[in-house]
C-alpha positions as CSV (number, residue, x, y, z in Angstrom):
1,M,105.6,93.4,84.3
2,P,108.6,93.6,81.9
3,T,108.3,96.0,78.9
4,D,109.0,94.8,75.4
5,A,111.5,97.4,73.9
6,D,110.5,96.4,70.4
7,A,106.8,97.0,71.0
8,L,107.2,100.6,72.3
9,P,104.9,103.2,70.6
10,N,106.3,106.0,68.6
11,D,103.9,108.6,70.0
12,P,105.9,110.9,72.4
13,I,102.8,111.6,74.5
14,V,102.2,107.9,75.1
15,L,105.9,107.4,75.9
16,Q,105.8,110.2,78.5
17,K,102.7,108.6,80.0
18,M,104.4,105.2,80.2
19,L,107.5,106.9,81.8
20,R,105.4,108.6,84.5
21,E,103.8,105.3,85.3
22,L,107.2,103.5,85.5
23,Y,108.4,106.3,87.9
24,A,105.4,105.9,90.1
25,E,105.8,102.1,90.1
26,N,109.5,102.4,91.0
27,D,108.6,104.7,93.9
28,K,106.1,102.1,95.2
29,L,108.7,99.4,94.9
30,R,111.3,101.4,96.8
31,L,108.7,102.0,99.6
32,L,107.9,98.3,99.6
33,I,111.6,97.5,99.9
34,Q,111.9,99.9,102.9
35,R,109.0,98.2,104.6
36,L,110.5,94.8,104.0
37,S,113.8,95.9,105.4
38,R,112.0,97.3,108.5
39,Y,110.1,94.1,108.9
40,Q,113.2,91.9,108.6
41,F,116.0,94.0,110.2
42,G,114.3,96.8,112.1
43,R,114.1,97.2,115.8
44,R,111.2,95.5,117.5
45,S,109.4,98.8,118.1
46,E,109.6,99.6,114.4
47,Q,108.9,96.2,112.9
48,L,105.8,95.8,110.9
49,T,103.3,93.0,111.4
50,A,102.4,90.6,108.7
51,E,99.0,92.3,108.3
52,Q,100.5,95.7,107.9
53,L,102.9,94.4,105.2
54,Q,100.0,93.1,103.2
55,F,98.9,96.7,102.5
56,G,102.0,97.3,100.5
57,L,101.7,94.0,98.6
58,E,98.1,94.8,97.7
59,D,99.1,98.1,96.2
60,Q,101.8,96.5,94.1
61,E,99.4,93.8,92.8
62,Q,96.8,96.4,92.0
63,T,99.3,98.5,90.1
64,V,100.5,95.5,88.1
65,A,96.9,94.5,87.2
66,E,96.1,98.1,86.2
67,H,99.1,98.2,83.8
68,Q,98.3,94.8,82.4
69,A,94.7,95.9,81.7
70,A,95.9,99.1,80.0
71,Q,98.4,97.1,77.8
72,D,95.7,94.6,76.9
73,A,93.3,97.4,75.9
74,T,95.8,99.2,73.7
75,E,97.2,96.1,72.1
76,P,96.0,95.5,68.5
77,A,93.4,92.8,68.1
78,V,95.5,91.0,65.5
79,D,98.5,90.7,67.8
80,A,96.3,89.5,70.6
81,Q,94.9,86.7,68.4
82,S,98.3,85.8,67.1
83,R,99.7,85.0,70.5
84,S,99.5,81.4,71.4
85,R,97.5,80.2,74.4
86,A,100.6,79.0,76.1
87,D,102.1,82.6,76.1
88,R,99.2,84.0,78.0
89,R,99.3,83.9,81.7
90,P,95.8,84.1,83.1
91,A,95.5,86.1,86.3
92,R,92.8,84.0,87.9
93,N,92.4,81.1,90.3
94,H,91.7,77.7,88.6
95,G,89.0,75.5,89.9
96,A,85.2,75.1,89.8
97,L,83.0,77.4,91.9
98,P,81.3,75.8,94.9
99,S,78.2,73.9,94.1
100,H,76.2,75.3,97.0
101,L,76.1,78.8,95.6
102,P,72.8,79.7,93.9
103,R,73.1,80.2,90.2
104,Y,71.2,82.3,87.6
105,E,71.5,81.9,83.9
106,V,72.0,84.6,81.2
107,V,71.3,83.2,77.7
108,I,73.1,85.0,74.8
109,D,71.6,83.6,71.7
110,A,72.8,84.1,68.2
111,A,70.7,84.7,65.1
112,H,69.9,81.1,64.1
113,E,66.9,81.4,61.8
114,A,68.8,80.5,58.7
115,C,72.3,79.2,57.8
116,P,74.6,82.0,56.7
117,C,76.0,79.7,54.0
118,C,73.1,77.9,52.4
119,G,70.0,79.4,54.0
120,S,68.8,76.1,55.6
121,A,67.3,75.9,59.1
122,M,69.7,75.8,62.0
123,H,69.5,73.2,64.8
124,C,71.0,73.5,68.3
125,I,73.8,71.0,68.8
126,G,75.1,72.2,72.2
127,E,76.1,75.2,74.1
128,L,79.2,76.9,75.6
129,R,78.8,77.3,79.3
130,T,81.0,79.5,81.5
131,E,80.6,80.6,85.1
132,Q,81.5,83.8,86.9
133,L,81.5,84.7,90.5
134,D,78.8,87.4,91.1
135,I,77.6,89.2,94.2
136,A,74.3,90.8,95.2
137,P,75.2,94.0,97.2
138,A,73.7,94.3,100.6
139,Q,70.5,96.3,100.3
140,L,68.4,97.6,103.2
141,R,64.7,97.0,103.1
142,V,61.7,97.7,105.3
143,R,59.7,94.9,106.7
144,V,56.0,96.0,107.0
145,T,54.0,94.0,109.5
146,R,50.2,94.2,108.9
147,R,47.7,93.1,111.5
148,P,44.1,93.2,110.2
149,K,41.5,94.3,112.6
150,Y,38.1,92.5,112.7
151,A,34.9,93.9,114.3
152,C,31.4,92.5,114.7
153,R,28.6,94.4,112.9
154,S,25.9,92.8,115.0
155,C,26.9,94.0,118.5
156,E,29.6,96.5,117.4
157,E,31.4,95.7,120.6
158,A,34.1,93.2,119.9
159,V,37.3,94.1,118.0
160,V,39.8,91.3,117.3
161,V,43.4,91.9,116.2
162,A,46.4,89.6,116.3
163,E,49.0,90.2,119.0
164,A,52.0,92.2,118.0
165,P,55.2,90.0,117.7
166,A,58.0,90.7,120.2
167,R,60.8,92.9,118.9
168,P,64.5,92.3,119.8
169,I,64.7,96.0,120.7
170,D,61.7,97.4,122.5
171,G,60.3,100.2,120.4
172,G,63.2,100.0,118.0
173,M,63.3,99.7,114.3
174,P,65.8,96.9,113.6
175,T,64.9,93.4,112.8
176,E,66.7,90.3,114.0
177,A,68.6,90.0,110.6
178,L,69.9,93.6,110.8
179,I,71.1,93.1,114.4
180,V,72.9,89.8,113.5
181,H,74.5,91.6,110.5
182,I,75.9,94.4,112.7
183,V,77.1,92.0,115.4
184,V,78.8,89.7,112.9
185,S,80.4,92.6,111.1
186,K,81.7,94.0,114.4
187,F,83.1,90.9,116.1
188,C,83.9,88.6,113.1
189,D,84.9,91.1,110.4
190,S,86.5,93.7,112.8
191,L,84.3,96.5,111.4
192,P,83.8,99.2,114.0
193,L,80.4,100.6,114.6
194,Y,81.2,104.1,113.4
195,R,82.2,102.6,110.0
196,Q,79.0,100.7,109.8
197,S,77.2,103.9,110.6
198,Q,78.9,105.5,107.6
199,M,78.0,102.5,105.4
200,L,74.3,102.8,106.4
201,A,74.4,106.6,105.7
202,R,75.4,105.9,102.1
203,Q,72.0,104.2,101.7
204,G,70.1,107.1,103.3
205,I,69.8,105.7,106.8
206,T,71.2,108.0,109.5
207,L,72.0,106.0,112.6
208,D,74.3,107.3,115.3
209,R,77.1,105.1,116.6
210,S,75.5,105.1,120.1
211,T,72.3,103.7,118.6
212,L,74.3,100.8,117.1
213,S,76.1,100.3,120.4
214,N,72.7,100.0,122.2
215,W,71.6,97.4,119.6
216,V,74.8,95.4,120.1
217,G,74.5,95.5,123.9
218,T,71.0,94.3,123.8
219,A,72.0,91.5,121.4
220,C,74.7,90.4,123.9
221,W,72.0,90.3,126.6
222,W,69.8,88.1,124.4
223,L,72.7,85.8,123.9
224,T,73.5,85.4,127.6
225,P,71.4,82.2,128.0
226,L,73.3,80.6,125.1
227,Y,76.6,81.6,126.6
228,D,75.6,80.1,130.0
229,L,74.5,76.9,128.2
230,V,77.8,76.6,126.4
231,V,79.8,77.1,129.7
232,A,77.6,74.6,131.6
233,T,78.0,72.0,128.8
234,V,81.8,72.4,128.9
235,L,82.0,72.2,132.7
236,S,79.7,69.2,132.8
237,C,82.2,67.1,130.9
238,P,83.7,64.6,133.3
239,R,87.2,65.1,132.0
240,S,87.3,68.8,131.5
241,S,89.8,70.5,133.7
242,P,91.9,73.7,133.4
243,T,95.6,73.1,133.5
244,T,98.4,75.5,134.5
245,R,102.0,75.6,133.5
246,A,104.8,77.5,135.1
247,C,106.7,79.7,132.6
248,R,109.6,81.9,133.2
249,C,109.2,85.6,132.6
250,S,111.5,88.6,132.6
251,I,109.9,90.4,135.5
252,P,112.7,90.9,138.0
253,A,112.2,89.5,141.5
254,A,114.3,88.6,144.5
255,G,116.4,85.6,143.8
256,G,116.1,85.8,140.0
257,P,113.2,85.6,137.5
258,R,110.0,84.5,139.0
259,P,107.7,82.0,137.3
260,A,104.4,83.2,135.8
261,I,101.4,80.9,135.8
262,Y,99.5,80.7,132.5
263,G,96.1,79.0,132.3
264,L,95.7,76.7,129.3
265,P,92.4,76.1,127.5
266,M,90.1,73.4,129.0
267,V,90.0,70.2,127.1
268,C,87.0,67.9,126.9
269,P,87.7,64.6,125.1
270,A,84.0,63.9,124.8
271,T,83.6,66.8,122.3
272,N,86.7,65.9,120.2
């Protein structure tokens, strides 16, 4: 963000700190310009993808936000109040939070026993309500299954106990919810199993990557009937048919480039 030359502090130590921060920010900007140049003008083998370019942009946005927070913290309270609301540029997304999210309320009440002016009783005339987006971090827990045992005191022969429920992993410790979380993190969020193992280790659970691989493989076996049902449903559509299209490729062949056949996705109008 631009620096106001008239608002610079007189302390040389603070000025040296600001100068070092500016040098560091300039180095990051030069690196970002180099990445942009490679992305735009570099050879194909050296060009960056859009996802790789986002890393540099994220660093710059974090640096700008850090400097903004530091400036807001060191700014005198009088100057902060004197600025008009139009001069402030809120770094937030406007709009209401989704209504389907659960909400919990925190009431911050003021001392309202007596009026600070005349001493009369105070009455509630309304409230100021604000919403913030919060998150409950993922926390591991242990599900304890209790199966009481009953015996007959008359004959002392019969013992009755409920049948143990089936487990997704025979003799294993994970519940269905934990397996679903690992599978979704791997295939939807692109989170490798070794990183998930490290995340579990931070909560005191030591699980090898091979153990997680066994769980994922077993989950895939459990999902096989669902996969077969989806495939059978798609193929049972009367108008579903795979189409092919001949495309020219750069593979040399006798008589010129030969066409390559690419299969296009099947279309079922009944499901559209």
